[in-house]
C-alpha positions as CSV (number, residue, x, y, z in Angstrom):
1,M,134.2,102.8,69.2
2,P,137.9,103.5,67.8
3,S,140.5,104.6,70.4
4,Y,142.9,107.7,69.2
5,R,145.4,109.5,70.9
6,A,146.8,113.2,70.5
7,V,150.2,113.9,71.7
8,L,151.0,117.9,71.4
9,Q,154.8,119.3,72.0
10,I,154.7,122.1,75.0
11,T,157.6,124.5,74.1
12,G,156.2,127.3,76.7
13,L,153.2,128.9,78.7
14,R,151.6,132.0,78.0
15,P,151.8,134.4,80.3
16,G,149.2,134.6,83.6
17,N,148.9,131.0,82.6
18,P,149.8,128.1,84.9
19,P,151.0,124.7,83.7
20,E,148.0,122.8,84.8
21,R,145.8,124.8,82.3
22,V,147.2,123.1,79.2
23,M,146.2,119.9,80.2
24,E,142.7,121.3,80.9
25,A,142.2,123.1,77.8
26,A,143.3,120.1,75.9
27,A,140.7,118.2,78.1
28,E,138.1,120.5,77.5
29,A,138.4,120.8,73.7
30,L,138.4,117.1,73.2
31,G,135.9,116.2,75.7
32,S,133.1,118.8,74.0
33,R,133.3,116.2,71.3
34,H,134.1,112.5,72.3
35,L,135.0,110.7,75.6
36,V,138.4,111.1,77.0
37,E,139.8,108.4,78.2
38,A,143.0,109.8,79.5
39,T,145.3,112.1,80.0
40,Q,148.8,111.9,80.3
41,L,152.3,114.4,80.9
42,N,155.7,113.1,79.3
43,V,159.1,114.3,78.5
44,V,160.7,112.8,75.7
45,R,164.2,114.6,75.2
46,G,163.6,117.8,77.3
47,V,160.5,118.8,75.7
48,P,157.2,118.3,77.7
49,E,154.2,116.4,75.8
50,I,150.9,115.8,76.7
51,T,148.8,113.0,75.2
52,L,144.9,112.4,75.2
53,R,143.3,109.4,74.9
54,F,139.4,109.8,73.1
55,L,137.3,107.5,72.0
56,V,135.6,108.4,67.8
57,E,132.1,107.4,67.5
58,A,132.2,104.4,65.3
59,A,132.0,104.9,61.4
60,N,133.2,104.3,58.2
61,D,137.3,104.8,58.6
62,D,137.7,107.9,56.9
63,D,135.2,109.3,58.8
64,E,136.0,108.2,62.0
65,L,140.0,109.7,61.1
66,A,138.3,113.1,59.6
67,A,136.6,113.3,63.4
68,A,139.6,112.4,65.3
69,R,142.0,114.8,63.1
70,E,139.4,117.8,63.1
71,S,139.2,117.4,67.3
72,A,142.9,117.1,67.2
73,F,142.9,120.3,65.4
74,A,140.5,122.1,68.0
75,M,142.5,120.5,71.1
76,H,145.8,122.5,69.2
77,D,144.1,125.6,69.0
78,A,142.5,125.7,72.5
79,V,146.0,124.6,74.1
80,E,147.3,127.4,71.9
81,D,145.5,130.3,73.9
82,V,147.5,129.4,76.9
83,A,150.7,127.8,75.9
84,T,153.1,127.7,72.5
85,T,153.5,124.3,71.1
86,G,155.5,122.1,68.7
87,R,154.6,119.0,67.1
88,L,151.1,117.6,67.0
89,R,150.8,113.5,66.5
90,L,147.4,111.3,66.2
91,L,147.9,107.8,66.6
92,R,145.1,105.0,66.4
93,Q,145.1,102.1,67.8
94,R,145.0,99.1,65.7
95,R,145.5,95.5,67.1
96,G,146.8,96.4,70.3
97,K,149.1,98.7,68.9
98,W,149.5,102.5,68.2
99,V,149.5,103.6,64.7
100,P,150.2,107.3,63.9
101,V,147.6,108.6,61.1
102,G,147.4,111.5,59.0
């Protein structure tokens, strides 16, 4: 099964939401569609980012990418309910390296 990473910048919390709710919302949204293998929080150049690694059902490349993209956008929408966000990136593992995909 192809492995993807969704990386989302977090720029602030919406009122009434604790910080841990950000990752919970992201994992719930992705987990309702795919197996979430790992979650991670990093701070890159002073900006928090969440990274979720998930598996997509094997199909042809276009269908896999479409499923991953749709799920990353659903994750973004779920997180937007609890936090303000910045850039969303989607990466796919190919030959042991994480490669950005459209």
